[in-house]
C-alpha positions in Angstrom: 0.0 0.0 0.0 2.8 2.4 0.9 4.4 1.8 -2.5 1.2 2.4 -4.4 0.4 5.6 -2.4 3.9 7.0 -3.1 3.8 6.1 -6.8 0.3 7.6 -7.3 1.3 10.8 -5.5 4.4 11.1 -7.6 2.4 10.5 -10.8 -0.2 13.1 -9.8 -3.0 10.5 -9.8 -4.0 11.2 -6.1 -3.5 14.0 -3.6 -4.0 14.4 0.2 -7.6 15.2 1.1 -9.8 16.3 4.0 -13.2 15.0 2.8 -16.5 14.8 4.6 -16.7 11.1 3.7 -14.3 8.5 2.4 -14.4 4.9 1.1 -12.4 1.9 2.0 -9.3 0.9 0.1 -8.0 -2.6 -0.8 -6.2 -4.6 -3.4 -7.3 -7.5 -5.7 -5.0 -9.8 -7.5 -4.7 -9.5 -11.3 -4.2 -12.3 -13.8 -0.5 -11.5 -14.2 0.0 -11.8 -10.4 0.1 -8.1 -9.8 -2.3 -6.1 -7.5 -5.0 -3.8 -8.6 -6.1 -1.0 -6.2 -9.9 -1.0 -5.6 -12.0 1.4 -3.6 -15.3 0.5 -2.0 -17.5 3.0 -3.8 -20.8 1.3 -3.2 -22.2 4.2 -1.3 -21.1 6.7 -4.0 -22.4 4.5 -6.8 -25.8 4.2 -5.2 -26.4 8.0 -5.5 -24.6 8.5 -8.9 -26.6 9.4 -11.9 -25.8 6.8 -14.6 -24.1 7.8 -17.8 -26.2 6.1 -20.5 -23.4 5.1 -22.9 -23.7 1.5 -24.1 -20.8 -1.0 -24.0 -20.4 -3.2 -27.1 -22.1 -6.5 -27.2 -19.2 -8.9 -27.5 -20.9 -11.7 -29.5 -22.2 -9.1 -32.0 -18.8 -7.3 -32.5 -17.1 -10.6 -33.0 -19.3 -11.2 -36.0 -17.4 -8.5 -37.8 -14.4 -10.8 -38.1 -15.6 -12.7 -41.2 -12.7 -13.0 -43.6 -10.0 -11.8 -41.2 -6.7 -13.7 -41.3 -4.3 -11.7 -39.1 -4.9 -10.3 -35.6 -3.2 -8.0 -33.2 -4.3 -7.6 -29.6 -3.5 -4.4 -27.6 -4.1 -3.8 -23.9 -3.9 -0.2 -22.6 -1.9 0.5 -19.5 -3.8 2.0 -16.5 -6.5 3.0 -18.9 -8.9 4.6 -16.4 -6.1 6.7 -14.9 -5.8 8.4 -18.3 -9.1 10.3 -17.7 -9.1 13.3 -15.4 -11.8 13.8 -12.8 -13.8 17.0 -13.4 -12.4 19.9 -11.3 -14.3 20.2 -8.1 -15.5 16.6 -8.0 -12.2 15.1 -6.8 -13.4 15.0 -3.2 -16.1 12.5 -4.1 -13.5 9.9 -4.9 -11.8 10.2 -1.4 -10.6 7.0 0.3 -8.9 6.4 3.6 -5.9 4.3 4.5 -3.8 3.8 7.6 -1.6 6.6 6.4 -4.3 9.2 5.9 -7.0 10.4 3.5 -6.5 10.8 -0.3 -8.6 11.7 -3.3 -8.2 10.8 -7.0 -7.4 13.4 -9.6 -7.9 10.8 -12.3 -10.7 8.2 -12.8 -10.2 5.2 -10.5 -11.5 1.7 -10.8 -14.8 1.0 -9.0 -16.9 4.0 -10.2 -20.1 2.9 -11.7 -19.8 5.2 -14.7 -16.1 4.5 -15.4 -16.6 1.7 -18.0 -19.1 3.8 -20.0 -17.0 7.0 -19.8 -13.9 5.2 -21.1 -15.8 3.4 -23.8 -17.0 6.8 -25.0 -13.4 8.0 -25.0 -12.0 5.0 -26.9 -14.9 5.1 -29.5 -14.0 8.7 -30.2 -10.4 7.8 -30.7 -11.2 5.0 -33.2 -14.5 6.3 -34.6 -13.6 5.9 -38.3 -11.9 2.5 -37.7 -14.5 0.7 -35.6 -16.3 -2.1 -37.5 -13.7 -1.9 -40.3 -10.3 -2.6 -38.8 -10.7 -2.3 -35.1 -12.8 -3.7 -32.2 -12.4 -1.8 -29.0 -14.0 -3.0 -25.7 -13.0 -0.5 -22.9 -9.2 -1.0 -22.7 -8.9 -4.1 -24.9 -8.3 -3.4 -28.6 -8.3 -5.9 -31.5 -6.9 -5.0 -34.9 -7.9 -7.5 -37.7 -7.0 -7.7 -41.4 -7.4 -10.0 -44.4 -3.6 -10.0 -45.2 -0.3 -9.4 -43.5 0.7 -6.4 -45.7 -2.6 -4.7 -44.9 -2.3 -5.6 -41.2 1.1 -4.0 -40.7 -0.3 -0.6 -42.0 -3.4 -0.9 -39.9 -1.4 -1.6 -36.7 0.8 1.4 -37.3 -2.2 3.6 -37.8 -3.7 2.3 -34.5 -0.5 2.9 -32.6 -0.1 6.3 -34.1 -3.7 7.2 -33.1 -3.0 6.0 -29.5 0.1 8.1 -29.3 -1.7 11.2 -30.6 -4.3 10.9 -27.8 -1.6 10.1 -25.1 -2.9 6.5 -24.6 -0.2 3.9 -23.9 -0.2 0.1 -24.3 1.1 -2.6 -21.9 3.6 -4.3 -24.1 3.8 -7.5 -22.1 0.1 -8.1 -22.6 0.1 -7.3 -26.4 0.2 -9.8 -29.2 1.2 -8.8 -32.7 0.5 -10.3 -36.1 -1.1 -13.6 -34.9 -3.3 -16.0 -36.8 -4.9 -17.1 -33.5 -5.5 -14.8 -30.5 -7.5 -14.9 -27.3 -9.7 -11.8 -26.9 -12.4 -11.1 -24.3 -12.5 -14.8 -23.3 -12.8 -16.2 -26.8 -10.2 -17.8 -29.1 -10.4 -16.1 -32.5 -9.0 -17.5 -35.7 -9.8 -17.5 -39.4 -11.9 -20.6 -38.8 -14.2 -18.8 -36.4 -14.7 -18.3 -32.7 -14.3 -20.9 -29.9 -14.1 -21.1 -26.2 -10.9 -20.3 -24.3 -9.2 -23.6 -23.5 -8.2 -22.4 -20.1 -11.8 -21.7 -19.2 -12.9 -25.0 -20.6 -10.3 -26.7 -18.4 -11.6 -24.8 -15.4 -15.2 -26.0 -16.1 -14.1 -29.6 -16.6 -12.3 -29.6 -13.3 -15.0 -27.8 -11.4 -16.0 -29.7 -8.2 -19.6 -30.4 -7.5 -21.1 -27.4 -5.7 -22.0 -27.8 -2.1 -23.8 -24.5 -1.5 -26.3 -22.2 -3.3 -23.5 -19.6 -3.7 -21.2 -22.2 -5.4 -23.9 -23.3 -7.8 -24.7 -19.7 -8.7 -21.0 -19.2 -9.4 -20.8 -22.2 -11.6 -23.9 -21.3 -13.6 -22.7 -17.7 -14.0 -19.4 -19.0 -15.4 -21.1 -21.5 -17.7 -23.7 -18.9 -18.9 -20.9 -16.8 -20.5 -20.4 -19.6 -23.1 -24.0 -20.6 -23.5 -24.0 -19.6 -27.2 -21.6 -22.5 -27.8 -23.8 -25.2 -26.1 -26.6 -26.9 -27.9 -29.9 -26.7 -25.9 -28.1 -25.0 -23.0 -31.3 -24.1 -21.2 -32.6 -27.7 -21.3 -29.2 -29.1 -20.2 -29.0 -26.6 -17.3 -32.7 -26.8 -16.3 -32.2 -29.3 -13.5 -29.5 -27.0 -12.0 -31.4 -23.7 -12.4 -34.5 -25.3 -10.9 -32.5 -25.7 -7.6 -32.4 -21.9 -7.3 -36.1 -21.4 -7.7 -37.7 -19.7 -4.7 -34.4 -18.5 -3.3 -33.7 -21.6 -1.2 -31.3 -21.4 1.8 -29.8 -24.8 1.3 -28.8 -26.7 -1.8 -30.8 -29.9 -2.5 -28.2 -31.8 -4.6 -30.2 -34.6 -6.2 -29.1 -37.4 -8.6 -30.8 -35.5 -11.4 -28.8 -32.4 -10.6 -25.6 -34.4 -10.4 -26.2 -35.9 -13.9 -27.0 -32.5 -15.3 -23.9 -31.0 -13.8 -21.7 -33.7 -15.4 -23.5 -33.4 -18.7 -23.1 -29.6 -18.8 -19.3 -30.0 -18.1 -19.1 -32.6 -21.0 -20.8 -30.1 -23.3 -18.0 -27.7 -22.8 -15.4 -30.2 -23.8 -17.2 -31.0 -27.1 -18.5 -27.6 -28.1 -17.9 -26.8 -31.8 -16.1 -23.8 -33.4 -18.7 -21.2 -34.4 -18.1 -20.0 -37.9 -18.2 -16.3 -38.8 -21.6 -15.6 -40.5 -21.2 -14.8 -44.2 -23.9 -12.6 -45.7 -23.0 -13.9 -49.2 -24.2 -17.4 -48.2 -27.8 -18.4 -47.4 -28.6 -19.2 -43.8 -30.3 -22.3 -42.3 -32.3 -22.0 -39.0 -33.1 -25.2 -37.2 -35.7 -24.9 -34.4 -37.3 -27.2 -31.9 -39.3 -27.0 -28.8 -40.1 -29.2 -25.8 -42.4 -29.0 -22.9 -39.9 -26.9 -20.9 -37.8 -25.0 -23.4 -37.0 -24.1 -27.0 -33.8 -24.0 -29.0 -32.4 -23.1 -32.4 -29.2 -23.3 -34.5 -28.1 -20.7 -37.1 -26.0 -22.4 -39.7 -24.4 -22.0 -43.1 -23.0 -24.3 -45.7 -19.3 -24.0 -46.4 -17.0 -25.8 -48.8 -17.7 -27.9 -51.9 -19.7 -30.0 -51.4 -21.4 -27.7 -48.9 -21.2 -28.9 -45.3 -23.4 -27.2 -42.7 -21.4 -25.4 -39.9 -23.0 -23.7 -36.9 -22.7 -20.0 -36.5 -24.6 -19.6 -33.2 -26.8 -21.5 -30.8 -29.8 -20.1 -29.0 -32.0 -21.6 -26.2 -34.2 -20.5 -23.3 -36.7 -21.9 -20.9 -40.4 -21.4 -21.5 -42.3 -19.0 -19.3 -45.2 -20.1 -17.1 -47.6 -19.0 -19.7 -45.7 -20.5 -22.7 -45.7 -23.9 -21.0 -49.4 -24.0 -21.6 -49.1 -23.6 -25.4 -49.9 -26.6 -27.6 -47.1 -28.2 -29.6 -47.7 -26.3 -32.7 -47.7 -22.9 -31.0 -44.5 -23.8 -29.1 -42.8 -24.7 -32.3 -44.0 -21.4 -33.8 -42.7 -19.6 -30.8 -39.3 -21.2 -31.3 -39.3 -19.9 -34.9 -40.3 -16.4 -33.8 -37.7 -16.3 -30.9 -34.9 -17.5 -33.2 -35.6 -15.1 -36.0 -35.9 -12.2 -33.5 -32.6 -12.9 -31.8 -30.8 -13.2 -35.2 -32.8 -10.6 -37.1 -29.7 -8.5 -37.6 -28.4 -11.2 -40.0 -31.7 -12.5 -41.3 -33.7 -9.3 -41.9 -32.6 -8.0 -45.3 -30.5 -11.1 -46.0 -29.3 -11.4 -49.6 -30.7 -14.9 -50.0 -34.0 -16.3 -48.7 -33.2 -18.5 -45.7 -34.6 -21.8 -44.7 -36.3 -22.7 -41.4 -36.2 -26.4 -40.5 -38.8 -27.7 -38.0 -40.0 -31.2 -37.1 -43.7 -30.0 -36.9 -45.2 -30.6 -40.3 -48.3 -28.4 -39.9 -46.0 -25.3 -39.8 -45.3 -25.8 -43.5 -48.8 -24.5 -44.2 -48.5 -21.4 -42.1 -48.7 -19.1 -45.1 -52.2 -20.6 -45.9 -53.7 -19.9 -42.5 -57.0 -18.1 -42.8 -57.7 -17.6 -39.1 -55.1 -16.7 -36.5 -55.4 -15.9 -32.9 -54.1 -12.4 -31.8 -50.7 -13.9 -30.7 -50.2 -15.7 -34.0 -51.2 -12.6 -35.9 -48.5 -10.5 -34.1 -45.9 -13.2 -34.9 -47.1 -13.4 -38.6 -46.7 -9.6 -38.9 -43.1 -10.0 -37.7 -42.6 -12.8 -40.2 -43.5 -10.5 -43.1 -40.3 -8.6 -42.5 -38.2 -11.7 -43.5 -37.8 -13.8 -46.6 -37.8 -17.5 -45.7 -39.3 -20.9 -46.3 -40.4 -23.4 -43.7 -39.4 -27.0 -44.4 -40.3 -30.2 -42.5 -37.6 -32.5 -41.2 -38.4 -35.4 -38.8 -37.3 -35.0 -35.2 -34.8 -37.8 -35.6 -32.9 -35.7 -38.1 -33.3 -32.4 -36.3 -30.6 -33.2 -33.8 -28.9 -29.8 -33.3 -31.8 -28.0 -31.7 -33.5 -28.7 -28.4 -34.6 -32.2 -27.6 -37.8 -32.4 -25.7 -39.7 -35.1 -23.8 -42.4 -35.5 -26.4 -42.6 -37.5 -29.6 -42.9 -35.8 -33.0 -46.3 -35.7 -34.7 -46.7 -38.9 -36.7 -46.3 -38.0 -40.3 -44.6 -39.7 -43.3 -41.2 -38.2 -43.9 -40.0 -37.1 -47.3 -37.3 -39.3 -48.7 -34.8 -36.4 -48.6 -35.4 -35.8 -44.9 -37.5 -32.7 -45.2 -40.1 -31.3 -47.5 -40.0 -27.7 -48.8 -43.0 -25.5 -48.1 -42.4 -23.4 -51.2 -40.1 -20.6 -52.3 -42.2 -17.6 -51.3 -41.9 -15.6 -48.1 -43.8 -17.0 -45.1 -46.9 -15.0 -44.2 -50.3 -15.3 -42.5 -52.1 -17.2 -45.3 -52.8 -20.9 -45.1 -54.6 -23.3 -42.7 -57.0 -22.4 -39.9 -54.1 -22.1 -37.5 -50.4 -22.5 -37.2 -50.8 -25.4 -34.9 -52.9 -28.6 -35.0 -56.3 -28.8 -33.5 -56.6 -30.9 -30.4 -57.2 -34.5 -31.2 -56.2 -34.3 -34.8 -52.7 -35.8 -34.4 -51.5 -38.9 -32.8 -48.7 -39.1 -30.2 
């Protein structure tokens, strides 16, 4: 603590203070073994007006990397300390130590608005490069290019821009001109995006939780990578159900133990997610069960074309959605999947295909009568150009697997039957789902 105080005073980051209030001071360990100073600003944060500047959505920004072959990762040194506190507000950052009271002249870690403020700063620095050559998430910067020659020029431009704005990188944490790089918890390469092997190892070696807090910690860690796990919500359902009602004690059952092991196994077998290519048509596979729904966004690559996943999506059904009949649950799965991936599917260059194991949905465009909920969904569908094709549940293995059997229909020899080439809309049968009693189980 003495070394930090002396260094911060010499650098002009802090100064002695006589404030009316002060926060506690402590250190936390960093990944590289060093110590990061932290101040307990919970009281100050509780009365702070939030700065409404959005942080980038990491999965969304990683989709920009299609076609990139070379990467450079930069990490800024003491990034927050590069921003000055507004004059007159320094006393609000006061903290106390055994050696006296001090206040920050620069932005410290722990302030609720610090991430948003710095993100606004870094976006201003790279405004014309974001989405083209650069991804910037607070103090982590990724430069990406399609060729080495182009990459060298882009890295020089980024470093010159940082120098111009008096921002400095931490050389020991930077990686230059790599074909594979770990960035924001993901391993990025020309093939696509995959999970960090160190984090996968941590999950595979995770001991069975003994308390509610330990289970919450495991699920929070696993949830970060849920987009890589097929039917994540269904696999994790026995574990999340243990947290329902805010229990005081963990009831670790045999079902929970099996789900815990299955979820760990899913991490070790998760696929590489390909970068979506707008020049290729998409395929959306959906399925629904009595407790959840799931979907896979895929594209064909190579010659002959082989289907590769771009993203997985799953969630549990709400209390109201559990009461939907099978047809409406399948229709809900389509609506939910198209909504979450609409930034790729809406305005796609090619009509995309939706695969479902519920045959009646093929005739959705011929529906003459829709209930209000189906009508709302049908209105959303008119924004998209796609066809619905039937594929038996036995061949629809990538999406959610439920505890119910598919409706008994005769499968097409090719594995699915096309519903037509036109856009799906609210014109077809009486309803999107079957009437009760009209299908056998």
